[in-house]
C-alpha positions in Angstrom: -178.3 2.3 -34.9 -177.2 3.9 -31.6 -173.9 5.9 -31.4 -171.4 3.3 -32.6 -168.3 2.3 -30.7 -165.2 0.4 -32.0 -165.7 -2.2 -29.3 -169.0 -4.1 -28.9 -170.4 -5.5 -25.8 -170.4 -9.2 -25.1 -173.6 -11.2 -24.6 -176.5 -13.2 -26.0 -175.5 -16.5 -24.4 -179.2 -17.3 -23.8 -180.4 -16.3 -27.3 -180.4 -19.8 -28.9 -182.5 -21.2 -26.0 -185.0 -18.4 -26.4 -185.5 -18.9 -30.1 -185.7 -22.7 -29.6 -188.5 -22.3 -27.0 -190.4 -20.1 -29.3 -190.0 -22.5 -32.2 -191.4 -25.4 -30.0 -194.3 -23.2 -28.9 -195.2 -22.2 -32.4 -197.4 -25.3 -33.3 -199.4 -24.7 -30.1 -200.0 -21.0 -31.1 -201.1 -22.0 -34.6 -203.6 -24.5 -33.2 -205.0 -21.9 -30.7 -205.4 -19.4 -33.5 -207.8 -21.7 -35.3 -210.4 -21.2 -32.5 -212.4 -18.0 -32.9 -212.3 -15.8 -29.8 -215.8 -14.3 -29.7 -214.9 -12.3 -26.5 -213.5 -9.4 -28.6 -215.4 -9.5 -31.9 -218.8 -10.5 -33.2 -219.3 -13.7 -35.2 -220.1 -11.6 -38.3 -216.5 -10.2 -38.2 -214.7 -13.6 -37.9 -214.2 -13.8 -41.7 -212.3 -10.5 -41.6 -209.8 -11.8 -39.0 -206.4 -13.0 -40.4 -203.5 -14.6 -38.6 -200.3 -15.4 -40.4 -197.0 -17.0 -39.3 -193.6 -16.8 -40.9 -189.9 -16.3 -40.5 -186.5 -15.4 -42.0 -183.0 -16.8 -41.8 -180.0 -15.0 -43.2 -176.7 -16.9 -43.0 -173.3 -15.4 -44.1 -169.6 -15.6 -44.3 -167.5 -12.4 -44.5 -163.8 -11.8 -45.1 -162.4 -8.4 -44.0 -159.1 -7.6 -45.7 -157.9 -5.6 -42.7 -158.4 -8.8 -40.6 -159.4 -7.0 -37.4 -157.7 -8.4 -34.3 -161.0 -9.1 -32.4 -162.8 -10.5 -35.5 -165.5 -7.8 -34.8 -166.0 -5.6 -37.9 -166.0 -1.9 -36.8 -168.7 0.7 -37.6 -171.4 -1.7 -38.8 -174.2 -4.0 -37.8 -173.9 -6.2 -41.0 -171.8 -8.2 -41.6 -170.6 -8.0 -38.0 -167.9 -10.7 -37.9 -164.8 -11.5 -39.9 -163.7 -15.0 -41.1 -166.7 -16.7 -39.5 -169.8 -18.6 -40.7 -172.7 -17.2 -38.7 -176.3 -16.0 -38.7 -176.8 -12.4 -39.5 -180.5 -12.4 -38.7 -183.0 -15.0 -37.9 -186.6 -14.3 -36.7 -190.0 -15.8 -36.4 -193.2 -13.7 -36.6 -196.9 -13.7 -36.3 -199.2 -11.1 -37.6 -202.9 -10.3 -36.8 -205.3 -8.2 -38.7 -209.0 -7.6 -38.2 -211.7 -5.2 -39.0 -210.1 -2.3 -37.1 -206.9 -3.7 -35.5 -203.5 -5.0 -36.5 -200.5 -6.3 -34.7 -197.1 -8.0 -35.2 -194.9 -10.0 -32.8 -191.4 -11.0 -34.1 -188.6 -12.5 -32.0 -185.0 -12.4 -33.4 -181.4 -13.5 -33.0 -178.1 -13.0 -34.8 -174.8 -11.1 -35.0 -176.5 -8.0 -36.4 -178.9 -8.1 -33.5 -176.1 -8.2 -31.0 -174.2 -5.4 -32.7 -177.2 -3.2 -33.1 -178.6 -3.5 -29.6 -175.3 -3.3 -27.8 -175.9 0.4 -27.1 -179.3 -0.1 -25.4 -179.3 1.9 -22.2 -179.0 -0.1 -18.9 -180.4 2.1 -16.1 -181.9 0.2 -13.2 -182.4 -3.5 -12.8 -185.2 -4.0 -15.4 -185.1 -3.8 -19.2 -181.8 -3.2 -21.1 -180.3 -5.1 -24.1 -180.5 -8.5 -22.4 -184.3 -8.3 -22.8 -184.9 -5.9 -25.7 -182.4 -7.4 -28.3 -184.7 -10.4 -28.8 -187.8 -8.3 -29.7 -187.7 -7.2 -33.3 -191.2 -5.9 -33.1 -194.1 -6.1 -30.7 -196.8 -3.6 -31.8 -200.6 -3.2 -31.6 -202.6 -0.9 -33.9 -206.1 0.4 -33.9 -208.0 2.2 -36.7 -209.3 5.4 -35.3 -210.7 6.4 -38.7 -210.7 4.9 -42.1 -207.7 7.0 -42.9 -206.0 7.1 -39.4 -204.2 4.4 -37.4 -202.8 4.5 -33.9 -199.9 2.0 -33.2 -198.0 1.4 -30.0 -195.2 -0.8 -28.7 -191.8 -1.6 -30.3 -191.7 -1.1 -34.0 -189.4 -0.3 -36.9 -188.2 3.3 -36.9 -190.1 6.0 -38.8 -186.8 7.4 -40.2 -184.6 6.1 -43.0 -184.9 4.2 -46.3 -183.2 0.8 -45.7 -184.9 -2.0 -43.8 -183.6 -3.9 -40.8 -184.3 -7.1 -42.9 -181.6 -7.5 -45.6 -183.9 -9.2 -48.0 -185.9 -6.0 -48.4 -183.0 -3.8 -49.4 -181.5 -3.1 -52.8 -178.0 -4.1 -51.6 -177.1 -6.8 -49.0 -175.1 -4.6 -46.6 -176.6 -1.4 -45.3 -175.4 2.0 -46.1 -173.5 4.1 -43.5 -176.5 6.6 -43.4 -178.8 3.6 -42.5 -176.4 2.0 -40.0 -175.8 5.3 -38.2 -179.5 6.1 -37.7 -182.3 4.3 -35.8 -183.7 1.0 -37.0 -186.2 0.5 -34.2 -188.2 2.6 -31.7 -190.5 2.2 -28.7 -193.5 4.5 -28.4 -196.7 5.4 -30.2 -197.3 6.7 -33.7 -200.2 8.1 -35.7 -200.3 7.2 -39.4 -202.6 9.2 -41.7 -203.2 8.3 -45.3 -205.6 10.9 -46.8 -205.1 9.4 -50.3 -203.2 6.6 -52.0 -200.5 9.0 -52.9 -199.8 10.6 -49.5 -199.0 9.0 -46.1 -197.9 11.0 -43.0 -196.6 9.6 -39.7 -196.2 11.4 -36.4 -194.2 9.4 -33.7 -193.5 10.0 -30.0 -190.7 7.6 -28.9 -188.4 6.9 -26.0 -185.3 8.3 -27.8 -182.8 7.7 -30.6 -183.2 4.0 -31.0 -184.0 3.3 -27.3 -186.3 0.9 -25.8 -185.0 1.5 -22.3 -184.9 5.2 -21.3 -182.2 7.2 -19.7 -183.8 10.7 -19.9 -187.1 12.5 -20.1 -189.2 13.8 -21.8 -189.6 11.5 -24.9 -188.4 12.4 -28.4 -190.5 12.6 -31.5 -190.5 13.1 -35.3 -192.5 13.0 -38.5 -192.4 11.2 -41.8 -194.1 12.1 -45.0 -194.2 9.8 -48.1 -195.5 11.2 -51.4 -196.0 8.9 -54.4 -197.2 11.0 -57.4 -197.1 8.0 -59.7 -196.2 4.3 -59.6 -192.5 5.0 -60.5 -191.6 7.8 -58.0 -191.7 8.1 -54.2 -190.4 11.2 -52.3 -189.9 11.1 -48.6 -189.0 13.5 -45.8 -188.5 12.4 -42.2 -187.0 13.9 -39.0 -186.1 13.2 -35.4 -186.0 15.7 -32.5 -185.0 14.8 -28.9 -182.5 15.0 -26.1 -179.4 12.8 -26.5 -178.1 13.0 -22.9 -179.2 11.8 -19.5 -181.3 14.0 -17.2 -178.3 14.6 -14.9 -176.5 16.8 -17.5 -177.5 19.7 -19.6 -179.7 19.0 -22.7 -177.9 18.0 -25.9 -180.7 18.6 -28.4 -180.4 16.2 -31.4 -182.1 17.2 -34.7 -182.0 14.8 -37.6 -183.4 15.0 -41.2 -183.7 12.5 -44.1 -184.6 13.2 -47.7 -185.2 10.1 -49.8 -185.9 9.6 -53.5 -187.0 6.3 -54.9 -187.3 5.9 -58.7 -188.4 2.6 -60.3 -188.9 3.1 -64.1 -190.7 0.5 -66.0 -188.3 -2.1 -67.0 -185.3 -3.6 -65.2 -183.9 -0.7 -63.2 -184.4 0.5 -59.6 -182.8 3.7 -58.2 -182.6 5.3 -54.7 -180.9 8.2 -53.1 -180.8 9.4 -49.5 -179.4 12.6 -48.0 -179.1 12.9 -44.2 -178.2 15.8 -42.0 -178.0 16.0 -38.2 -177.0 18.5 -35.6 -176.6 18.4 -31.8 -176.1 21.1 -29.3 -173.0 20.6 -27.0 -173.1 22.3 -23.6 -170.9 20.2 -21.4 -167.9 22.0 -19.9 -165.6 19.2 -21.0 -166.1 20.3 -24.6 -163.9 23.3 -25.2 -165.8 24.2 -28.5 -169.3 24.2 -27.0 -171.9 25.0 -29.5 -173.5 22.9 -32.2 -171.9 19.9 -33.9 -173.2 18.5 -37.1 -172.9 15.4 -39.3 -174.2 14.5 -42.7 -174.1 11.7 -45.3 -175.6 10.5 -48.5 -176.0 7.2 -50.4 -177.0 6.4 -54.0 -178.0 3.0 -55.2 -178.8 1.5 -58.6 -180.0 -2.1 -59.2 -180.3 -3.8 -62.6 -182.5 -7.0 -62.9 -180.7 -8.8 -65.7 -183.0 -11.8 -65.6 -185.7 -13.1 -63.4 -183.1 -14.7 -61.2 -180.0 -12.5 -61.5 -179.6 -8.9 -60.4 -176.6 -6.5 -60.1 -176.4 -3.6 -57.7 -174.0 -0.7 -57.2 -173.7 1.9 -54.4 -171.7 5.0 -53.8 -171.8 6.9 -50.5 -170.1 9.3 -48.1 -170.5 10.0 -44.3 -168.9 12.8 -42.3 -169.0 13.0 -38.5 -165.8 14.8 -37.6 -167.0 15.7 -34.1 -167.9 12.0 -33.3 -171.5 12.8 -32.4 -172.8 9.5 -33.8 -169.8 7.5 -34.8 -167.5 7.4 -31.7 -164.1 6.1 -33.0 -162.4 6.4 -29.6 -159.4 8.0 -31.5 -158.3 11.6 -32.0 -159.8 11.6 -35.5 -163.5 11.6 -36.3 -165.2 9.4 -38.9 -165.1 10.9 -42.4 -165.5 8.1 -45.0 -166.3 7.4 -48.6 -167.5 3.9 -49.6 -168.5 2.0 -52.8 -169.8 -1.5 -53.3 -170.8 -3.9 -56.0 -173.2 -6.9 -55.5 -174.7 -9.8 -57.3 -178.0 -11.3 -56.2 -179.2 -14.8 -57.4 -182.8 -15.8 -56.6 -182.8 -19.5 -56.9 -186.4 -19.9 -56.0 -188.9 -17.5 -54.5 -188.0 -18.2 -50.9 -184.2 -18.6 -51.3 -181.8 -15.7 -52.0 -178.1 -15.8 -52.5 -176.3 -12.4 -52.3 -172.6 -11.6 -52.6 -171.1 -8.1 -52.2 -167.7 -6.5 -52.3 -167.3 -3.2 -50.5 -164.4 -0.8 -49.9 -164.0 2.2 -47.6 -161.6 5.2 -47.7 -161.3 7.4 -44.6 -159.5 10.7 -44.1 -157.8 9.3 -41.0 -156.7 5.9 -39.7 -159.8 4.7 -37.9 -160.1 1.0 -39.1 -158.8 -1.7 -36.7 -156.0 -3.9 -38.2 -154.8 -7.3 -37.3 -152.2 -6.0 -34.8 -154.0 -4.9 -31.7 -153.8 -1.1 -31.3 -153.0 -0.4 -35.0 -155.4 1.3 -37.4 -155.5 2.0 -41.1 -157.3 4.6 -43.2 -158.8 2.0 -45.6 -160.8 -1.1 -45.3 -162.5 -3.6 -47.7 -164.4 -6.9 -47.4 -166.4 -9.4 -49.3 -169.5 -11.1 -47.9 -171.7 -13.9 -49.2 -175.2 -14.6 -47.8 -177.7 -17.4 -48.2 -181.2 -16.5 -46.9 -184.5 -18.2 -46.7 -188.0 -16.6 -46.2 -190.6 -19.0 -44.9 
């Protein structure tokens, strides 16, 4: 996620129409995909081509016990609204795979989309959040070597553990470490898999969760995933880039993640993430010019009680006293501890019902209350979601 503000930007009045037009066009796309296009591949390779279509709808209702005055829930992308039935995320997708190519196009809509893309830069009259928020992914990949892929376009970020899609995470809501780091990127990346145990990615991207740019040159980073056995995965990733516009001195942002996933044989799943970031500050408006830092961690445990019922718990902490990433707009920075408990019910394979209670405790009053202009040091909420994968 981009640097987070208490207030979110208004928008997405045309989003429902956009999704509707795509849905109407989908049968035509499916029909067209049944006709082999011999202009780009030989007849002998037609059997290796694969086109798939699908989608996801995540509906929710959340109750925030602080009852924020604007009904917008602060410092999060999910759930983004208080006391409101709404759609967290809905998307439709198509994927293509071939002998040496791959691609994915996914268009999206929802309150998490509006919250997450509100910080997209708007420099010039083209691009910006009014365009980019509806594109979840638009990427094309080509296999340079049996072990090396080149992908370009808009794709999910190379950093982090938790997915943008709630269905794929151990807990329904995302951790603070996840919400305060990129979910998507625009650029190119090389993915090298020398063995089934090791995968390395090198990415060159527009910036810290930016599709539209506001500075040059581009940013970059690496990711290394090591799976020594079928129970353990170890990951390191980073990001390095300028966090300010070209018109001011460089604020170099450096970010690191260390991720451990452990899935012992049986009913348990465990995950832990530690994140550390730093950013140089050279503007004369900062009296304490130098380097500011932030850090956070999250731990998750999930127990699959039955084939349909799972329980999940999370504990976490996030510290950004200098407001580098989490801009409170208040004198105090964001230093917060959180815990959550959740219950997942898988009625049938495509339908998932998830309920979660989560509480926060901060070192300063940063959480908006029901009375405009008043803030509290604590917050808690309960959310229930019903999701369908098709």
